[in-house]
C-alpha positions, -999 to +999 in steps of 0.1 A: +257+152-619+244+117-622+217+107-647+185+089-637+198+058-654+231+059-633+211+063-601+188+034-610+218+012-619+234+021-585+202+013-567+201-021-584+237-028-573+229-018-537+198-040-536+218-071-546+246-061-522+223-059-492+202-089-502+217-113-528+183-131-530+169-100-547+191-104-578+162-114-601+141-085-587+169-061-594+170-071-630+134-060-635+136-029-612+119+002-627+111+036-614+076+025-608+087-004-585+074-001-550+101-006-523+081-027-499+053-042-520+072-050-552+108-055-540+098-070-507+122-051-485+118-056-447+125-028-422+161-040-416+167-041-453+153-006-456+178+006-430+207-010-448+194+005-481+194+040-465+230+036-453+242+022-486+225+050-506+240+077-483+275+062-488+272+055-526+255+088-536+270+111-509+235+122-497+220+124-462+185+114-454+185+132-421+151+128-406+139+111-437+143+074-444+136+052-474+104+043-457+093+078-465+095+069-501+071+045-517+087+040-551+121+038-567+112+070-586+107+090-554+141+077-541+158+086-574+142+121-574+155+127-538+190+116-546+191+138-577+177+168-558+205+164-532+231+164-560+221+199-572 
């Protein structure tokens, strides 16, 4: 099972992969960071983020999407819950 730190690190990698201009934001990403307000992800980027998270962490959002999560912490919690 992955640790919170490993998931956060993976999310940082995904963020830079889907939008290289977010490299500086990724360096300061914390669990309290808000996906839209702090990171500045647009709807298309959120879609790419969902796809990349599903592939990297082998989880499925089903009817949920990253837009259902407001913070990085909520996203990490969901990923870890799916890993149980």
